[in-house]
C-alpha positions in Angstrom: 75.4 89.2 -52.5 73.9 86.5 -50.0 70.2 86.1 -49.2 69.5 87.5 -45.8 65.7 86.8 -44.6 63.7 89.2 -43.3 63.3 89.0 -39.1 60.0 87.8 -39.2 57.0 87.0 -41.5 53.7 87.9 -40.3 50.7 85.3 -40.3 48.8 86.7 -43.5 49.3 88.8 -46.3 50.1 92.5 -45.5 49.2 94.7 -48.5 50.9 98.2 -48.9 50.0 101.1 -50.7 52.6 101.7 -53.2 54.3 105.1 -53.1 55.8 106.8 -56.2 59.2 105.3 -57.2 61.0 108.4 -55.9 59.5 108.1 -52.4 62.5 107.4 -49.8 61.1 104.5 -47.4 62.6 104.1 -43.9 64.8 100.8 -43.9 65.2 100.5 -47.6 68.2 98.6 -48.2 70.0 97.9 -51.4 70.5 94.4 -50.3 67.1 93.4 -50.8 67.2 94.5 -54.7 69.7 91.6 -55.1 68.0 89.0 -53.3 64.3 89.9 -54.8 65.3 90.8 -58.4 67.6 93.4 -59.6 66.9 95.3 -63.1 69.4 93.7 -65.6 72.2 95.2 -66.6 71.3 95.7 -70.1 68.7 98.2 -68.8 69.2 102.0 -69.7 68.5 102.9 -66.0 69.1 101.3 -62.7 65.9 101.3 -60.4 66.7 100.0 -56.8 64.1 98.2 -54.8 62.1 100.8 -52.5 60.1 99.8 -49.6 56.5 101.6 -49.4 55.6 102.8 -46.1 53.6 100.4 -44.0 49.6 100.9 -43.3 48.9 98.7 -40.3 44.9 98.9 -41.7 46.3 96.4 -44.2 47.4 93.9 -42.2 45.1 90.7 -42.6 45.3 88.3 -39.4 42.8 85.6 -38.7 40.7 87.9 -36.5 40.5 90.3 -39.4 39.3 87.5 -42.3 35.9 88.1 -43.9 34.3 84.5 -44.3 32.4 83.9 -47.1 30.5 80.7 -48.5 33.1 78.9 -46.6 33.4 75.5 -48.0 32.0 76.3 -51.3 35.3 77.1 -52.8 37.0 73.6 -51.9 40.0 72.8 -53.8 38.1 69.1 -54.1 34.8 69.2 -53.1 34.8 65.4 -53.0 37.3 62.6 -52.3 39.4 61.8 -55.9 37.7 58.9 -57.3 33.9 59.5 -56.0 31.4 60.5 -58.1 29.0 63.2 -57.2 26.4 65.5 -59.2 28.9 68.0 -59.3 32.2 66.3 -60.0 32.5 63.2 -62.4 35.2 60.7 -61.1 38.1 60.1 -63.1 40.4 57.3 -63.2 43.7 57.6 -61.9 46.8 57.5 -64.2 48.1 53.9 -64.0 51.5 52.1 -64.5 52.2 48.9 -66.1 54.5 46.7 -64.3 56.3 43.8 -66.0 58.2 40.7 -64.6 58.9 37.1 -64.1 58.9 34.6 -60.9 57.1 34.8 -57.8 58.3 34.7 -54.5 61.5 36.0 -53.2 63.7 33.9 -55.3 66.3 32.5 -52.5 67.1 29.0 -52.6 65.2 26.4 -54.7 62.6 27.3 -57.5 59.8 25.0 -57.2 59.1 25.2 -60.8 62.6 25.1 -61.6 62.9 21.9 -60.1 60.0 20.5 -61.7 61.4 21.5 -65.2 65.0 19.6 -64.0 63.2 16.4 -63.0 61.6 16.4 -66.7 64.7 16.9 -68.1 65.8 13.5 -66.2 67.5 15.3 -62.9 67.7 13.5 -59.7 66.5 15.5 -56.5 69.9 15.2 -55.6 71.2 17.1 -58.2 68.5 19.4 -58.0 69.2 20.3 -54.5 73.2 20.5 -55.2 72.4 23.1 -58.0 69.9 25.3 -55.9 72.1 25.1 -52.7 75.6 25.9 -53.4 78.0 23.3 -51.8 75.3 20.9 -50.2 75.0 17.2 -49.7 72.0 15.1 -49.8 71.6 12.8 -46.7 69.1 11.1 -44.5 68.7 12.4 -41.0 66.4 11.2 -38.0 63.1 13.5 -38.2 61.0 11.8 -35.6 60.8 14.8 -33.6 57.3 16.5 -32.6 56.9 20.1 -33.8 54.5 22.9 -33.1 52.6 24.1 -36.2 50.4 27.1 -35.5 47.0 26.5 -36.9 44.8 29.6 -35.9 47.0 32.7 -34.7 45.3 35.2 -32.3 41.8 34.5 -33.1 38.8 35.3 -30.9 37.2 31.9 -31.1 37.7 28.4 -32.9 35.3 25.9 -33.8 36.3 22.2 -34.1 34.1 19.5 -35.2 34.6 15.4 -35.4 33.9 13.2 -38.2 34.2 9.6 -38.4 36.9 8.2 -41.3 36.3 4.4 -40.6 33.8 2.6 -38.6 33.6 3.7 -34.7 35.4 6.7 -35.6 34.7 10.3 -34.7 35.6 10.5 -31.0 37.3 13.5 -29.6 38.4 14.0 -25.8 39.3 17.3 -24.6 41.2 18.0 -21.3 41.5 21.5 -19.4 42.1 22.3 -15.8 42.3 18.6 -14.9 38.9 17.6 -16.4 37.9 15.8 -19.4 35.1 15.8 -21.6 34.3 13.2 -24.5 32.6 14.0 -27.8 31.3 11.4 -30.6 31.2 12.0 -34.5 29.8 15.4 -35.1 30.6 17.0 -31.7 30.9 20.4 -32.5 33.4 22.2 -29.7 34.1 26.1 -29.6 37.0 27.6 -27.9 37.2 31.0 -26.3 39.0 33.0 -23.6 36.7 33.4 -20.7 36.1 36.8 -18.7 38.8 35.4 -15.9 41.4 34.9 -18.8 40.9 31.0 -18.7 41.0 29.1 -22.3 37.0 27.5 -22.2 35.9 24.9 -24.7 32.2 24.3 -24.8 30.5 21.0 -26.2 26.6 20.3 -26.6 26.4 16.5 -26.4 29.9 15.8 -24.6 29.7 13.9 -21.8 30.2 13.8 -18.5 30.7 17.5 -19.0 29.5 20.1 -21.9 32.5 22.7 -20.9 36.2 22.6 -19.6 38.6 25.4 -18.9 42.2 26.1 -17.9 45.1 27.6 -18.4 45.1 25.6 -21.7 43.1 22.7 -23.5 44.3 20.0 -25.4 42.4 17.9 -27.8 43.2 14.1 -28.7 41.5 11.3 -31.0 42.0 8.1 -32.8 43.8 9.2 -35.9 43.1 6.0 -37.6 39.2 6.6 -37.3 39.0 10.3 -36.9 39.1 13.7 -38.5 38.8 17.0 -36.6 37.9 20.1 -38.7 39.4 23.2 -37.3 37.5 26.1 -38.6 36.9 24.0 -41.6 40.3 22.2 -42.4 40.6 18.8 -41.5 43.5 17.3 -39.9 44.2 13.2 -39.1 47.0 13.2 -37.0 48.7 14.5 -33.5 47.4 16.1 -31.1 46.0 20.1 -30.7 46.2 22.5 -27.8 44.2 25.9 -27.5 46.3 28.5 -25.5 45.6 32.1 -24.7 47.7 34.7 -26.9 49.6 36.5 -24.2 47.3 38.5 -21.8 45.0 39.4 -24.7 41.4 37.8 -25.4 42.4 35.7 -28.3 43.7 32.1 -28.9 46.7 30.2 -30.7 45.3 26.8 -32.0 48.6 25.0 -32.3 48.9 21.2 -33.9 51.8 18.9 -32.5 52.7 16.7 -34.9 55.8 14.2 -35.9 58.1 15.6 -38.5 58.6 12.7 -40.3 55.2 11.9 -41.2 52.5 13.5 -39.5 53.8 17.2 -40.5 55.5 16.0 -43.9 52.6 13.9 -45.3 50.4 17.2 -45.6 53.0 19.6 -46.8 50.7 20.9 -49.8 53.5 23.2 -51.7 53.4 21.8 -55.2 51.2 19.8 -57.2 51.3 15.9 -55.9 51.0 15.0 -59.4 54.6 16.5 -60.6 57.6 14.1 -61.5 58.8 12.2 -58.5 62.3 13.5 -58.3 61.1 17.2 -57.7 58.5 15.9 -55.1 61.8 14.2 -53.6 63.4 17.6 -53.5 60.7 19.2 -52.4 60.3 16.9 -49.4 64.0 17.1 -48.5 63.9 21.1 -48.7 60.6 21.2 -46.5 62.0 18.4 -44.0 65.1 20.6 -43.4 63.0 23.7 -43.3 61.0 22.1 -40.2 64.0 20.6 -38.4 66.0 23.9 -38.9 62.9 26.0 -37.4 62.5 23.2 -34.6 66.3 23.9 -33.6 65.5 27.8 -32.9 62.7 26.9 -30.3 59.3 28.1 -29.6 58.5 31.4 -31.2 56.9 33.9 -28.9 54.5 35.4 -31.1 52.7 32.5 -31.9 53.5 29.8 -29.4 54.8 27.6 -32.3 57.9 26.8 -34.4 56.2 27.4 -37.8 52.9 28.6 -39.3 50.7 26.4 -41.3 50.9 29.1 -44.1 53.3 30.5 -46.8 54.8 32.6 -43.8 56.2 29.1 -43.1 55.5 26.6 -45.5 51.7 25.4 -46.3 50.5 22.1 -43.8 47.3 21.9 -45.7 45.6 19.3 -43.6 43.8 16.3 -45.0 43.5 15.9 -48.5 40.3 17.0 -50.0 39.0 14.3 -52.3 40.3 15.9 -55.5 43.8 15.4 -54.2 43.6 11.8 -52.4 44.4 10.3 -55.7 47.8 12.3 -56.2 48.5 11.9 -52.2 50.5 8.6 -52.6 53.0 10.2 -54.9 54.0 12.9 -52.1 53.9 10.1 -49.4 56.2 8.1 -51.4 58.6 11.5 -52.1 58.3 12.0 -48.3 59.5 8.2 -47.4 62.4 8.2 -50.0 64.9 7.2 -47.6 63.1 3.8 -47.0 63.3 4.5 -43.1 60.7 4.9 -40.4 63.0 7.4 -38.3 64.9 9.0 -41.1 64.5 11.2 -44.1 66.4 13.2 -46.8 67.7 16.6 -46.0 70.1 19.3 -47.5 73.2 19.5 -45.4 76.2 22.0 -45.9 79.4 21.0 -44.0 77.6 18.5 -42.2 74.7 21.0 -40.8 71.1 20.7 -41.8 70.5 24.1 -43.3 67.3 26.0 -43.5 66.1 25.4 -47.0 64.4 28.3 -48.4 62.7 28.1 -51.6 59.9 29.8 -53.8 57.8 29.2 -56.6 60.1 30.9 -59.3 62.6 33.0 -60.1 63.4 35.6 -62.7 66.1 33.6 -64.6 68.7 33.3 -61.6 67.8 33.0 -58.0 69.0 35.7 -55.4 71.5 35.8 -52.8 69.9 35.6 -49.2 71.7 38.8 -48.2 69.9 40.7 -51.1 66.6 40.0 -50.1 66.5 39.9 -46.4 70.0 41.2 -45.3 72.4 39.9 -42.8 75.2 37.4 -43.3 75.8 36.0 -46.7 75.0 32.0 -46.3 77.5 30.0 -48.7 74.7 27.6 -49.7 72.1 30.3 -50.8 73.9 31.5 -53.4 72.4 33.3 -56.7 72.7 30.7 -59.2 71.4 30.5 -63.0 67.8 29.2 -63.3 66.4 29.0 -66.7 64.2 26.3 -65.9 61.8 29.0 -64.0 61.6 30.7 -67.4 59.9 27.8 -69.4 56.3 28.2 -70.9 55.1 25.7 -68.2 55.4 28.3 -65.3 52.4 30.2 -65.4 54.5 33.5 -63.8 57.3 33.0 -66.5 56.0 36.2 -67.5 53.7 38.6 -65.7 52.2 42.0 -66.2 50.2 44.3 -63.4 48.9 47.8 -63.4 49.0 49.8 -60.7 47.4 53.3 -60.2 49.0 56.4 -59.0 47.5 56.4 -55.8 49.0 53.2 -55.3 52.4 54.2 -55.8 51.8 57.2 -54.0 51.2 55.3 -50.9 54.1 52.8 -51.4 56.3 55.4 -51.4 54.6 58.2 -49.1 54.6 60.7 -51.6 51.9 62.7 -52.9 52.1 61.3 -56.3 54.8 59.8 -58.4 55.6 61.2 -62.0 58.9 59.1 -62.6 59.9 55.7 -61.2 63.8 54.4 -61.4 64.0 50.6 -61.3 67.6 50.5 -62.6 69.3 49.5 -59.4 69.8 45.9 -59.6 71.1 42.8 -57.9 73.5 39.9 -59.3 70.5 38.0 -59.9 68.3 40.7 -61.9 65.9 41.2 -59.0 65.4 44.6 -57.8 67.8 46.4 -55.4 66.3 49.8 -54.8 63.1 51.4 -56.6 63.7 55.4 -56.3 60.5 57.4 -56.9 60.0 61.2 -58.2 57.1 63.2 -57.2 55.9 66.2 -59.3 57.1 68.3 -56.1 60.5 67.3 -56.7 60.7 65.3 -53.9 62.1 61.6 -54.0 61.7 58.5 -52.1 63.4 55.0 -52.5 62.4 51.7 -51.3 64.2 48.4 -51.1 63.3 45.6 -53.6 61.2 43.6 -51.5 59.4 46.5 -49.7 58.4 47.8 -53.3 57.1 43.9 -54.0 55.1 43.7 -50.7 53.9 47.4 -50.8 52.4 47.4 -54.6 51.4 43.4 -54.0 53.8 42.2 -57.1 54.7 38.5 -57.4 58.5 39.2 -57.4 61.5 41.8 -57.6 62.4 40.6 -61.1 60.3 43.6 -62.2 60.4 46.5 -64.6 58.1 49.4 -65.8 56.8 48.5 -69.2 54.4 51.5 -69.8 54.2 54.4 -67.8 51.1 56.8 -67.5 51.4 59.4 -70.0 52.0 63.1 -68.9 49.7 64.9 -70.9 46.1 62.9 -70.3 42.5 64.1 -71.3 40.8 67.1 -70.6 37.2 68.0 -71.8 36.5 71.7 -71.8 38.6 74.5 -73.8 40.3 76.8 -71.9 38.5 79.5 -73.9 37.7 83.2 -74.5 35.1 81.9 -77.4 32.2 82.7 -75.5 32.0 86.4 -76.1 32.8 88.0 -72.7 36.4 89.1 -74.1 37.5 88.4 -70.3 41.0 86.6 -70.1 40.6 83.1 -68.4 36.6 82.9 -68.9 36.0 79.4 -69.8 31.9 79.3 -68.8 31.0 82.9 -70.7 30.1 84.6 -67.4 32.2 87.5 -67.6 34.8 86.3 -64.8 38.1 84.7 -64.8 38.3 80.9 -63.9 40.6 78.8 -62.1 42.2 75.5 -63.3 44.1 73.3 -60.6 46.3 70.2 -60.9 45.8 68.0 -58.0 48.2 65.4 -56.6 46.1 62.9 -57.8 47.0 63.9 -61.6 43.5 65.2 -62.3 43.3 68.6 -63.6 39.9 70.6 -62.1 38.0 73.6 -63.5 36.5 76.1 -61.2 34.2 78.2 -62.7 33.8 81.8 -60.7 30.8 84.0 -59.9 31.3 88.1 -59.3 28.4 87.5 -56.9 30.4 87.4 -53.8 32.9 86.5 -55.5 32.7 83.1 -55.1 33.8 79.6 -56.6 30.4 78.5 -58.4 31.4 75.0 -59.5 34.2 72.5 -59.5 34.3 70.0 -62.2 37.0 67.3 -63.4 38.2 68.4 -66.4 41.2 65.9 -67.1 43.2 63.0 -65.9 46.6 61.6 -66.4 48.6 64.9 -65.9 50.6 62.8 -63.3 53.9 63.8 -65.3 53.3 67.4 -65.5 55.2 69.6 -62.5 54.1 72.9 -63.9 51.2 73.9 -66.0 50.2 77.4 -67.4 47.6 79.2 -69.5 48.8 80.7 -72.9 46.6 83.1 -74.6 45.4 82.2 -78.2 48.4 81.3 -80.1 46.8 80.6 -83.5 43.9 83.1 -83.7 41.2 80.6 -83.3 39.9 82.4 -79.9 40.9 79.5 -77.7 43.6 79.4 -75.2 46.7 77.1 -75.0 48.0 75.0 -71.9 51.7 74.7 -71.5 53.2 71.8 -69.4 56.5 71.2 -68.1 57.0 67.3 -67.9 59.3 66.1 -65.2 62.2 65.5 -67.5 62.5 69.1 -68.2 60.8 69.4 -71.6 57.9 72.1 -72.4 54.8 70.9 -74.2 52.1 72.9 -75.7 48.5 71.5 -75.9 46.5 73.6 -78.2 42.8 74.4 -77.1 39.7 73.4 -79.3 36.7 75.3 -79.4 34.7 72.0 -79.0 36.7 71.0 -75.9 39.8 69.8 -74.8 42.9 69.9 -76.4 45.2 68.6 -79.5 48.0 66.2 -79.0 51.0 67.6 -76.8 54.0 69.5 -79.1 56.9 69.6 -77.7 58.2 73.5 -77.6 61.2 73.7 -75.4 63.5 71.5 -73.4 66.2 72.1 -70.4 63.8 73.5 -67.9 64.2 71.1 -65.2 66.7 73.6 -63.4 64.0 76.5 -63.3 63.1 77.6 -59.8 60.0 79.8 -61.3 57.8 79.9 -64.4 55.1 82.1 -65.5 53.2 83.1 -68.5 52.9 86.9 -68.8 49.9 88.0 -71.4 50.6 91.1 -73.7 54.1 91.9 -72.7 55.7 93.1 -75.8 53.8 95.3 -77.8 51.7 93.5 -80.0 52.9 90.0 -78.8 50.3 87.9 -77.1 52.6 86.4 -74.2 56.1 85.8 -73.1 57.0 83.1 -71.0 59.3 84.7 -67.9 61.4 82.3 -66.0 64.1 82.2 -63.1 67.0 79.9 -63.7 69.1 78.0 -60.8 71.2 80.8 -60.9 69.1 83.5 -60.2 68.8 84.8 -63.7 65.6 86.0 -65.0 64.7 85.1 -68.4 61.7 85.8 -71.1 61.0 84.0 -73.9 58.3 84.7 -76.6 55.8 82.2 -78.2 56.3 81.7 -82.0 52.8 82.9 -83.7 50.8 79.5 -84.7 53.1 77.2 -83.7 53.6 78.3 -80.1 57.4 77.3 -80.1 59.5 79.3 -77.6 62.1 81.1 -78.6 65.6 81.9 -77.4 66.0 83.4 -73.9 66.7 86.9 -73.5 68.0 87.8 -70.0 66.2 90.7 -68.2 67.1 90.3 -64.6 69.9 89.0 -62.1 69.9 88.1 -58.6 66.3 86.6 -58.3 65.4 84.1 -55.6 61.6 84.2 -55.8 58.7 81.8 -54.3 56.4 83.0 -56.5 56.4 85.2 -59.6 53.2 86.5 -60.7 51.6 88.0 -63.8 49.4 91.1 -62.8 48.6 92.8 -65.9 48.0 96.4 -65.0 48.2 96.3 -61.5 50.1 99.5 -60.9 47.9 101.5 -63.4 50.7 102.6 -65.5 49.3 101.3 -68.3 51.9 98.6 -69.1 52.4 94.8 -67.8 53.2 94.3 -64.0 55.0 91.3 -62.3 54.7 90.4 -58.7 57.4 88.6 -57.1 57.0 87.3 -53.4 60.3 86.2 -51.7 61.1 83.2 -49.4 60.5 85.8 -46.3 57.1 86.5 -47.7 57.4 89.9 -48.9 56.0 91.2 -51.8 57.4 93.4 -54.7 56.0 94.9 -57.9 57.9 95.4 -61.2 57.0 97.3 -64.4 57.8 95.6 -68.0 59.2 98.6 -70.2 60.2 97.4 -73.7 60.9 93.7 -72.3 63.2 94.8 -69.5 62.1 94.4 -66.0 62.0 97.7 -63.8 61.3 97.6 -59.9 58.6 99.4 -58.5 59.0 98.8 -54.7 57.6 96.4 -52.3 53.9 96.3 -52.2 53.3 93.5 -49.0 54.3 91.3 -46.7 53.5 88.2 -44.6 53.2 85.7 -47.7 55.4 83.0 -46.2 52.8 80.9 -45.0 50.9 80.5 -48.6 51.4 77.5 -50.5 50.3 79.0 -53.6 49.7 82.9 -55.2 48.2 83.5 -58.5 46.5 86.3 -60.4 44.2 84.3 -62.7 42.0 87.4 -64.1 39.4 89.5 -63.3 37.0 87.7 -60.6 34.9 90.4 -59.6 34.0 91.8 -62.8 35.4 95.2 -62.4 37.8 94.7 -65.1 40.9 94.7 -63.0 43.0 91.4 -62.3 42.5 90.0 -58.9 44.8 88.3 -56.4 44.2 85.0 -54.9 46.4 83.1 -52.0 46.0 79.6 -51.0 47.2 79.4 -47.4 49.3 76.3 -45.9 46.0 75.4 -44.3 44.5 75.2 -47.4 42.3 78.0 -47.2 41.5 79.9 -50.1 41.5 83.6 -49.9 40.3 86.5 -52.4 42.3 90.1 -53.1 40.4 92.5 -54.7 42.2 94.9 -57.0 41.6 98.1 -55.9 43.7 100.0 -58.8 46.7 101.9 -58.4 48.6 99.2 -56.5 46.6 98.6 -54.0 44.6 95.2 -53.1 41.5 95.0 -50.7 41.0 93.1 -47.1 41.3 89.5 -47.7 37.8 87.4 -48.1 38.3 83.5 -47.7 36.2 81.9 -50.7 37.2 78.1 -50.0 38.8 75.5 -48.1 40.4 72.4 -48.5 42.8 73.1 -51.6 46.1 72.1 -49.8 46.4 68.9 -52.4 46.9 71.4 -55.2 50.2 71.2 -57.2 49.7 74.3 -59.5 46.7 76.6 -59.8 46.3 79.2 -62.6 
């Protein structure tokens, strides 16, 4: 029968007094039974759901909430990962990602080119391999290109120095006025209040400041170096312009491609074999000519940047690099002409010759990395040279914690990562992550690489965080109180919460209030668990066990130890992925300590017993059908009938009570409504030390509420005992 939601849900949980099962309530509808849980067909009697009378004095709206110790029961009292006297920080579970290569992998591999040159290949052979169908030709390269040296900066400082005798002079022109400074002159460029570019210079003559729409700096490039914020330049001229209408600056170098630009490209070690340097010079020249043909970029006032965003224009060599610089300039001038240099062309047209440090053994198709049209010269080709030992990124491994992956995928956590979708190159096409909530998200390979700061998309998962991590305290009744769920021995049941950060928290309670007395991190690396439950002592040692469902649907039991923590996880079941709801019910069948109740995807309610000593789960026994719950709660003897009771909250926020008779479920009617805005509900045990199990609820706003068990099927008025519980995946 189709599920029909209630017409409206109240803002807070409405607690109803339970009437005898024989009572007839106005508006009772057999369709509610089908939706909220009908007794199994194997039952000796059919009991339909009967709605109890509604008592308005049980309505718990915001105005009627009693607030007590607000904040003292916070789900996480300090941010995860920070230390405090009340909560020890625990490390986030880590993923180990391994791979090969560095960069986007499109076009030429620089390390591959170096190894090909070592093998005796010429620059032309290297380039024709990496750029399919290309030719290696000389072209004119005397055009001037604009290189952005400083992008959108509030100010820039420039200092001159002499490269040879009588050097060091700089001329600055702005607004039709010029000032001149000698060696050691220090200039500072800013945007003035009126929007003009202003350059000041102590010691310049005949002025010490000029301003205008832009400023131009020129010097004798045979005898002078000009350092821009620490990087020295020898050739060309520099302009300083305002970045749009902002108070920031662009600092732009205007240099001739043939030598003033290419001589200072610093993309590979200049000590590499000459044929690999010639291949690099040709690729760099083609990249620059292609960028020039596309015109000035509006975002930078330039054709290219001086960084790896375009290609590295490093300025005048340091003393350490001067010795090998002639090798590079010889490669730049391989055409033997003062006006021409080699480039890569395809069908007579200079191409934008993309390159990267190295691939993962095969280069990438351009459309697989950036989308758009497939370019015939940027096809995926074999690149075994990139994997040779000389390449420091032939293989690599990095670790990223759970928080990094969660942030990358915009998920609360990541418990499963699928990197199986690949391009023909072997590079990652799509990464798919799954959260412990069941939510999934996917990222393209390049986005995945960028957000996690990886070297390349030739990446794989080499080690995932273990589901069942550490824990430091037992879930024990060994303190002599005899109260179910009492960990600290003070006679009240305590709470355990699994947070989205993969940490396990213990919340000890006090009957004074009642209230949350203390919060402690007791475990970490639980990121692959999507459900946890407490199992009363299975092997008779007085310590409770922990039951965990992993994201692959397997069920694991961890035995508690008196001294703290748990034993290694033992698998006790499988095939639980499709189950909507799980709950451990203590003392279900006579002398048996506990059973697991579950609702599968078809709405079937099943129970499984725990085998003594081993804790293995038995075969499922069907005890109901037509169930579509949000929560199922073990409520012990809530109805006062001397039998274990179960509460169910449906998707419209109505609460129903059930009695367990000889292993079967008997409906006892509706006992509440208005629970639709609660993210969690649980009956952890006796919180207020009166011998009865109490109800807790976490609303969607993160506030924690306590409902006292008044016996006979009644709950007390809501009492807020905590806040900021919104990050919990599971509380028990």
